[in-house]
N, C-alpha and C positions, 0 to 999 in steps of 0.2 A: 670197507667191503663184510661183510657173515664170514666170519672164522665153522669151519667146513670140519676141522678137527683139532679137537681139543684135546689132553694132555692124555686123559682114561683111552681115549679111543682107540691114541698112537701105542698105547704102549699096550692094550687090547687085540692091537692088530700084530706090534713086533713076534706075540705068543703064537698067531694062528697058525694052523697047520691049514696043507695048501686046499682042502677039501672048502674046509672055514673064511677061507681066502676069496674061494671061486665064489661064495652065497652070498660075505659081505662086498663082494662087488657087485657081484647082481642085484641086489639090493639098493643100490647103491644107481645103481645104473635103470630103475623100477623108477624110482620115488623120485630123480629126475625125468625121466622122460612123461610121467605121471601131471608132474605140474610144467612141462612144456605145453602139454595137449590142455591146458587144464586153463590158457588164456585164450580162449577166446574172441572174437571179434567181432562185433555185431554189421555190420557192412549200412544194411538202412537204420541205422543207428549214426554209425558216422557221416552215413552221406547227409545224413539228415540236418546233421550239425553243422556239418562242411557248406551248406545250401544256404545254413541261415546269414554266411558273411556277407556284408556286404561286398557287394561288387562283384563276385562269384556264379556269372550265369550258367548255365545245362552245360555250356560245352567246354568250357574254364573244371567245372566238375568231375565232366565224365574224363577228363582229362587228367587231372589231380588221382581221380579214381582209379585210374590202368598204373598210374606209379607208384599206389601202393601195395595193388595187389601184384605189382611186377616182384615187391621183397618180401614178400609173405611168404613161408613155408604152404608149399601144397601147390604154388599155384604153379601152371605151365610154363608162365614166363620166370619164375624165379628158380626154374629146373634143368 
């Protein structure tokens, strides 16, 4: 697991006032948000790759895609 808090950052956090801490937390949040938004799935490419698997027909492919979409953020089924 990647170490998120090194010794230097820990010491800086200990010395922060309220306003500086709020800015720091906001920056961490925005960084995480951008990282999460950057991982986009190309559904067409995924569907094409799954269709290449021997034994998966159109009906089974549609079932698989429905399950995948259910677990991805932003889909109506996951909310």
